[in-house]
N, CA, C and O atoms as CSV, one atom per row, in Angstrom:
chain,resi,resn,atom,element,x,y,z
A,1,MET,N,N,108.661,122.707,97.289
A,1,MET,CA,C,109.362,121.462,97.542
A,1,MET,C,C,109.421,121.249,99.056
A,1,MET,O,O,109.756,122.155,99.819
A,2,THR,N,N,109.091,120.043,99.457
A,2,THR,CA,C,109.105,119.682,100.869
A,2,THR,C,C,110.091,118.540,101.069
A,2,THR,O,O,110.130,117.594,100.282
A,3,ARG,N,N,110.886,118.638,102.128
A,3,ARG,CA,C,111.817,117.558,102.460
A,3,ARG,C,C,111.097,116.567,103.349
A,3,ARG,O,O,110.549,116.924,104.391
A,4,LEU,N,N,111.107,115.307,102.918
A,4,LEU,CA,C,110.574,114.224,103.726
A,4,LEU,C,C,111.745,113.429,104.281
A,4,LEU,O,O,112.699,113.125,103.564
A,5,VAL,N,N,111.664,113.098,105.560
A,5,VAL,CA,C,112.717,112.343,106.232
A,5,VAL,C,C,112.069,111.101,106.838
A,5,VAL,O,O,111.035,111.183,107.501
A,6,TYR,N,N,112.694,109.956,106.600
A,6,TYR,CA,C,112.157,108.683,107.057
A,6,TYR,C,C,113.107,108.047,108.075
A,6,TYR,O,O,114.328,108.121,107.932
A,7,PHE,N,N,112.528,107.422,109.101
A,7,PHE,CA,C,113.332,106.826,110.158
A,7,PHE,C,C,112.993,105.351,110.363
A,7,PHE,O,O,111.892,104.900,110.049
A,8,ALA,N,N,113.962,104.612,110.896
A,8,ALA,CA,C,113.832,103.213,111.320
A,8,ALA,C,C,113.266,102.347,110.195
A,8,ALA,O,O,113.717,102.452,109.054
A,9,TRP,N,N,112.278,101.489,110.499
A,9,TRP,CA,C,111.800,100.569,109.463
A,9,TRP,C,C,111.021,101.278,108.370
A,9,TRP,O,O,110.848,100.708,107.293
A,10,VAL,N,N,110.547,102.488,108.595
A,10,VAL,CA,C,109.934,103.243,107.492
A,10,VAL,C,C,111.004,103.505,106.439
A,10,VAL,O,O,110.769,103.298,105.248
A,11,ARG,N,N,112.166,103.955,106.869
A,11,ARG,CA,C,113.297,104.203,105.957
A,11,ARG,C,C,113.712,102.914,105.249
A,11,ARG,O,O,113.934,102.913,104.039
A,12,GLU,N,N,113.815,101.845,105.985
A,12,GLU,CA,C,114.256,100.580,105.399
A,12,GLU,C,C,113.287,100.080,104.326
A,12,GLU,O,O,113.717,99.587,103.284
A,13,ARG,N,N,112.011,100.202,104.573
A,13,ARG,CA,C,111.016,99.700,103.620
A,13,ARG,C,C,110.895,100.594,102.389
A,13,ARG,O,O,110.680,100.103,101.281
A,14,ILE,N,N,111.032,101.899,102.581
A,14,ILE,CA,C,110.973,102.818,101.439
A,14,ILE,C,C,112.266,102.743,100.636
A,14,ILE,O,O,112.254,102.881,99.413
A,15,GLY,N,N,113.381,102.523,101.328
A,15,GLY,CA,C,114.658,102.379,100.643
A,15,GLY,C,C,115.464,103.657,100.542
A,15,GLY,O,O,116.423,103.729,99.774
A,16,LYS,N,N,115.084,104.669,101.311
A,16,LYS,CA,C,115.848,105.921,101.343
A,16,LYS,C,C,115.563,106.641,102.644
A,16,LYS,O,O,114.503,106.468,103.246
A,17,GLY,N,N,116.514,107.447,103.069
A,17,GLY,CA,C,116.391,108.172,104.328
A,17,GLY,C,C,115.666,109.497,104.205
A,17,GLY,O,O,115.051,109.974,105.159
A,18,GLU,N,N,115.743,110.087,103.019
A,18,GLU,CA,C,115.068,111.369,102.816
A,18,GLU,C,C,114.916,111.640,101.337
A,18,GLU,O,O,115.572,111.027,100.495
A,19,GLU,N,N,114.030,112.579,101.046
A,19,GLU,CA,C,113.837,113.008,99.667
A,19,GLU,C,C,113.118,114.355,99.669
A,19,GLU,O,O,112.417,114.699,100.620
A,20,ASP,N,N,113.303,115.095,98.604
A,20,ASP,CA,C,112.566,116.335,98.374
A,20,ASP,C,C,111.468,116.019,97.377
A,20,ASP,O,O,111.707,115.359,96.366
A,21,ILE,N,N,110.263,116.491,97.664
A,21,ILE,CA,C,109.122,116.128,96.836
A,21,ILE,C,C,108.179,117.326,96.671
A,21,ILE,O,O,107.969,118.105,97.601
A,22,ASP,N,N,107.625,117.449,95.477
A,22,ASP,CA,C,106.568,118.418,95.212
A,22,ASP,C,C,105.247,117.723,95.489
A,22,ASP,O,O,104.888,116.764,94.806
A,23,LEU,N,N,104.533,118.200,96.478
A,23,LEU,CA,C,103.270,117.568,96.844
A,23,LEU,C,C,102.115,118.150,96.042
A,23,LEU,O,O,102.088,119.353,95.782
A,24,PRO,N,N,101.163,117.315,95.648
A,24,PRO,CA,C,99.972,117.818,94.964
A,24,PRO,C,C,99.202,118.780,95.878
A,24,PRO,O,O,99.297,118.687,97.102
A,25,ALA,N,N,98.457,119.682,95.291
A,25,ALA,CA,C,97.718,120.696,96.050
A,25,ALA,C,C,96.699,120.091,97.011
A,25,ALA,O,O,96.384,120.696,98.035
A,26,ASP,N,N,96.182,118.912,96.697
A,26,ASP,CA,C,95.165,118.312,97.564
A,26,ASP,C,C,95.756,117.550,98.753
A,26,ASP,O,O,95.007,117.000,99.562
A,27,VAL,N,N,97.069,117.509,98.870
A,27,VAL,CA,C,97.717,116.880,100.028
A,27,VAL,C,C,97.937,117.980,101.060
A,27,VAL,O,O,98.936,118.698,101.022
A,28,THR,N,N,96.980,118.100,101.989
A,28,THR,CA,C,96.975,119.237,102.911
A,28,THR,C,C,97.164,118.871,104.376
A,28,THR,O,O,97.342,119.752,105.217
A,29,THR,N,N,97.127,117.578,104.689
A,29,THR,CA,C,97.291,117.129,106.078
A,29,THR,C,C,98.281,115.968,106.133
A,29,THR,O,O,98.657,115.405,105.105
A,30,GLY,N,N,98.689,115.624,107.335
A,30,GLY,CA,C,99.557,114.472,107.497
A,30,GLY,C,C,98.906,113.197,106.984
A,30,GLY,O,O,99.566,112.376,106.346
A,31,ALA,N,N,97.618,113.024,107.256
A,31,ALA,CA,C,96.904,111.833,106.785
A,31,ALA,C,C,96.866,111.779,105.262
A,31,ALA,O,O,97.066,110.718,104.671
A,32,ALA,N,N,96.613,112.911,104.630
A,32,ALA,CA,C,96.592,112.956,103.167
A,32,ALA,C,C,97.971,112.656,102.598
A,32,ALA,O,O,98.091,112.027,101.547
A,33,LEU,N,N,99.008,113.107,103.290
A,33,LEU,CA,C,100.377,112.821,102.858
A,33,LEU,C,C,100.636,111.321,102.883
A,33,LEU,O,O,101.172,110.770,101.922
A,34,LEU,N,N,100.265,110.661,103.965
A,34,LEU,CA,C,100.483,109.221,104.051
A,34,LEU,C,C,99.734,108.489,102.940
A,34,LEU,O,O,100.279,107.575,102.321
A,35,SER,N,N,98.497,108.884,102.687
A,35,SER,CA,C,97.716,108.252,101.609
A,35,SER,C,C,98.375,108.472,100.257
A,35,SER,O,O,98.454,107.551,99.444
A,36,TYR,N,N,98.846,109.683,100.015
A,36,TYR,CA,C,99.512,109.990,98.745
A,36,TYR,C,C,100.793,109.175,98.581
A,36,TYR,O,O,101.028,108.588,97.525
A,37,LEU,N,N,101.613,109.138,99.618
A,37,LEU,CA,C,102.889,108.427,99.518
A,37,LEU,C,C,102.678,106.948,99.206
A,37,LEU,O,O,103.487,106.348,98.498
A,38,LYS,N,N,101.622,106.364,99.715
A,38,LYS,CA,C,101.348,104.951,99.458
A,38,LYS,C,C,101.132,104.668,97.980
A,38,LYS,O,O,101.263,103.522,97.552
A,39,THR,N,N,100.806,105.680,97.194
A,39,THR,CA,C,100.593,105.494,95.755
A,39,THR,C,C,101.891,105.542,94.959
A,39,THR,O,O,101.882,105.303,93.752
A,40,LEU,N,N,103.009,105.848,95.616
A,40,LEU,CA,C,104.277,106.036,94.908
A,40,LEU,C,C,105.053,104.750,94.658
A,40,LEU,O,O,106.108,104.790,94.024
A,41,GLY,N,N,104.567,103.627,95.132
A,41,GLY,CA,C,105.256,102.366,94.874
A,41,GLY,C,C,105.093,101.382,96.011
A,41,GLY,O,O,104.593,101.714,97.086
A,42,ASP,N,N,105.530,100.157,95.745
A,42,ASP,CA,C,105.364,99.078,96.710
A,42,ASP,C,C,106.081,99.342,98.030
A,42,ASP,O,O,105.545,99.035,99.095
A,43,GLY,N,N,107.288,99.909,97.974
A,43,GLY,CA,C,108.032,100.187,99.208
A,43,GLY,C,C,107.288,101.158,100.109
A,43,GLY,O,O,107.209,100.959,101.322
A,44,TYR,N,N,106.744,102.209,99.511
A,44,TYR,CA,C,105.962,103.186,100.274
A,44,TYR,C,C,104.703,102.523,100.842
A,44,TYR,O,O,104.372,102.695,102.015
A,45,ALA,N,N,104.008,101.764,99.991
A,45,ALA,CA,C,102.776,101.113,100.424
A,45,ALA,C,C,103.047,100.162,101.589
A,45,ALA,O,O,102.271,100.107,102.542
A,46,HIS,N,N,104.137,99.424,101.511
A,46,HIS,CA,C,104.491,98.488,102.582
A,46,HIS,C,C,104.859,99.243,103.857
A,46,HIS,O,O,104.418,98.872,104.944
A,47,ALA,N,N,105.659,100.291,103.733
A,47,ALA,CA,C,106.105,101.058,104.900
A,47,ALA,C,C,104.949,101.740,105.615
A,47,ALA,O,O,104.976,101.903,106.835
A,48,LEU,N,N,103.935,102.138,104.857
A,48,LEU,CA,C,102.856,102.949,105.424
A,48,LEU,C,C,101.524,102.206,105.480
A,48,LEU,O,O,100.471,102.829,105.622
A,49,GLU,N,N,101.565,100.872,105.367
A,49,GLU,CA,C,100.324,100.110,105.302
A,49,GLU,C,C,99.473,100.250,106.561
A,49,GLU,O,O,98.249,100.137,106.489
A,50,HIS,N,N,100.086,100.490,107.689
A,50,HIS,CA,C,99.352,100.698,108.953
A,50,HIS,C,C,99.515,102.163,109.348
A,50,HIS,O,O,100.245,102.493,110.284
A,51,GLU,N,N,98.826,103.028,108.623
A,51,GLU,CA,C,98.985,104.481,108.790
A,51,GLU,C,C,98.834,104.935,110.237
A,51,GLU,O,O,99.538,105.847,110.671
A,52,SER,N,N,97.938,104.320,110.981
A,52,SER,CA,C,97.637,104.793,112.334
A,52,SER,C,C,98.828,104.706,113.285
A,52,SER,O,O,98.859,105.423,114.286
A,53,VAL,N,N,99.808,103.846,113.001
A,53,VAL,CA,C,100.955,103.737,113.901
A,53,VAL,C,C,102.106,104.663,113.500
A,53,VAL,O,O,103.047,104.848,114.271
A,54,ILE,N,N,102.037,105.236,112.314
A,54,ILE,CA,C,103.104,106.119,111.842
A,54,ILE,C,C,103.024,107.448,112.580
A,54,ILE,O,O,101.952,108.044,112.675
A,55,ARG,N,N,104.133,107.903,113.093
A,55,ARG,CA,C,104.226,109.198,113.774
A,55,ARG,C,C,104.716,110.223,112.762
A,55,ARG,O,O,105.485,109.909,111.853
A,56,ILE,N,N,104.251,111.458,112.941
A,56,ILE,CA,C,104.591,112.546,112.022
A,56,ILE,C,C,105.154,113.712,112.817
A,56,ILE,O,O,104.638,114.064,113.878
A,57,ALA,N,N,106.214,114.304,112.294
A,57,ALA,CA,C,106.753,115.549,112.859
A,57,ALA,C,C,106.867,116.561,111.721
A,57,ALA,O,O,107.412,116.264,110.658
A,58,ILE,N,N,106.346,117.747,111.964
A,58,ILE,CA,C,106.446,118.831,110.995
A,58,ILE,C,C,107.399,119.866,111.567
A,58,ILE,O,O,107.188,120.391,112.660
A,59,ASN,N,N,108.452,120.150,110.811
A,59,ASN,CA,C,109.486,121.089,111.268
A,59,ASN,C,C,109.948,120.741,112.678
A,59,ASN,O,O,110.112,121.618,113.526
A,60,GLN,N,N,110.154,119.449,112.913
A,60,GLN,CA,C,110.696,118.873,114.131
A,60,GLN,C,C,109.772,118.977,115.337
A,60,GLN,O,O,110.237,118.952,116.476
A,61,GLU,N,N,108.469,119.093,115.099
A,61,GLU,CA,C,107.474,119.069,116.174
A,61,GLU,C,C,106.455,117.980,115.886
A,61,GLU,O,O,105.876,117.937,114.801
A,62,HIS,N,N,106.234,117.100,116.853
A,62,HIS,CA,C,105.270,116.020,116.691
A,62,HIS,C,C,103.866,116.595,116.514
A,62,HIS,O,O,103.467,117.523,117.217
A,63,VAL,N,N,103.127,116.026,115.561
A,63,VAL,CA,C,101.769,116.490,115.286
A,63,VAL,C,C,100.851,115.294,115.073
A,63,VAL,O,O,101.306,114.168,114.874
A,64,GLU,N,N,99.560,115.560,115.120
A,64,GLU,CA,C,98.555,114.545,114.821
A,64,GLU,C,C,98.386,114.439,113.307
A,64,GLU,O,O,98.803,115.330,112.567
A,65,HIS,N,N,97.786,113.371,112.860
A,65,HIS,CA,C,97.618,113.139,111.425
A,65,HIS,C,C,96.728,114.172,110.743
A,65,HIS,O,O,96.843,114.375,109.534
A,66,ASP,N,N,95.845,114.827,111.490
A,66,ASP,CA,C,94.955,115.818,110.882
A,66,ASP,C,C,95.565,117.219,110.830
A,66,ASP,O,O,94.903,118.169,110.411
A,67,GLU,N,N,96.809,117.349,111.249
A,67,GLU,CA,C,97.498,118.648,111.249
A,67,GLU,C,C,97.770,119.105,109.813
A,67,GLU,O,O,98.243,118.318,108.993
A,68,PRO,N,N,97.473,120.374,109.503
A,68,PRO,CA,C,97.809,120.903,108.178
A,68,PRO,C,C,99.323,120.898,107.957
A,68,PRO,O,O,100.094,121.157,108.880
A,69,ILE,N,N,99.735,120.602,106.733
A,69,ILE,CA,C,101.165,120.567,106.428
A,69,ILE,C,C,101.613,121.748,105.569
A,69,ILE,O,O,102.772,121.806,105.157
A,70,ALA,N,N,100.710,122.687,105.297
A,70,ALA,CA,C,101.055,123.844,104.468
A,70,ALA,C,C,102.249,124.593,105.064
A,70,ALA,O,O,102.283,124.877,106.262
A,71,GLY,N,N,103.207,124.902,104.228
A,71,GLY,CA,C,104.378,125.655,104.655
A,71,GLY,C,C,105.453,124.839,105.358
A,71,GLY,O,O,106.461,125.391,105.799
A,72,ALA,N,N,105.247,123.534,105.466
A,72,ALA,CA,C,106.243,122.688,106.132
A,72,ALA,C,C,107.536,122.663,105.322
A,72,ALA,O,O,107.513,122.454,104.109
A,73,ARG,N,N,108.648,122.874,105.992
A,73,ARG,CA,C,109.956,122.743,105.354
A,73,ARG,C,C,110.432,121.294,105.406
A,73,ARG,O,O,111.093,120.805,104.490
A,74,GLU,N,N,110.075,120.617,106.507
A,74,GLU,CA,C,110.494,119.229,106.696
A,74,GLU,C,C,109.378,118.456,107.378
A,74,GLU,O,O,108.775,118.923,108.345
A,75,ILE,N,N,109.116,117.267,106.856
A,75,ILE,CA,C,108.154,116.373,107.465
A,75,ILE,C,C,108.856,115.037,107.697
A,75,ILE,O,O,109.392,114.435,106.766
A,76,ALA,N,N,108.848,114.589,108.930
A,76,ALA,CA,C,109.485,113.321,109.282
A,76,ALA,C,C,108.422,112.273,109.565
A,76,ALA,O,O,107.402,112.558,110.192
A,77,LEU,N,N,108.670,111.065,109.099
A,77,LEU,CA,C,107.775,109.932,109.321
A,77,LEU,C,C,108.560,108.837,110.020
A,77,LEU,O,O,109.666,108.493,109.604
A,78,PHE,N,N,107.980,108.288,111.090
A,78,PHE,CA,C,108.690,107.253,111.826
A,78,PHE,C,C,107.705,106.355,112.557
A,78,PHE,O,O,106.576,106.754,112.843
A,79,PRO,N,N,108.145,105.135,112.857
A,79,PRO,CA,C,107.286,104.207,113.591
A,79,PRO,C,C,107.244,104.594,115.056
A,79,PRO,O,O,107.987,105.470,115.500
A,80,PRO,N,N,106.371,103.935,115.803
A,80,PRO,CA,C,106.310,104.207,117.257
A,80,PRO,C,C,107.668,103.994,117.899
A,80,PRO,O,O,108.417,103.092,117.521
A,81,MET,N,N,107.967,104.819,118.855
A,81,MET,CA,C,109.227,104.679,119.579
A,81,MET,C,C,109.020,103.808,120.798
A,81,MET,O,O,107.947,103.804,121.401
A,82,THR,N,N,110.051,103.073,121.153
A,82,THR,CA,C,109.982,102.240,122.351
A,82,THR,C,C,111.004,102.760,123.345
A,82,THR,O,O,112.027,103.334,122.973
A,83,GLY,N,N,110.710,102.552,124.581
A,83,GLY,CA,C,111.616,103.000,125.647
A,83,GLY,C,C,112.642,101.945,125.964
A,83,GLY,O,O,112.604,100.827,125.450
A,84,GLY,N,N,113.554,102.329,126.820
A,84,GLY,CA,C,114.535,101.323,127.198
A,84,GLY,C,C,115.706,101.914,127.889
A,84,GLY,O,O,116.625,101.191,128.273
């Protein structure tokens, strides 16, 4: 079981801040995770429609989309951050 945490408009579009999920064996990278989540419903598909802008953190460390997610306790998904 992996905890997924969603932030900002990703959270708003999915409709929840976090969830625990059993990932299929073929979901092995951040990119594969985003593709899989888009199949879970319209909210997920809408939130993740522009995969390239979604940022990923595994166990609270920012990673690239091709990073393996095996053994992750927590994966966070969030839109680009802006300064200010």
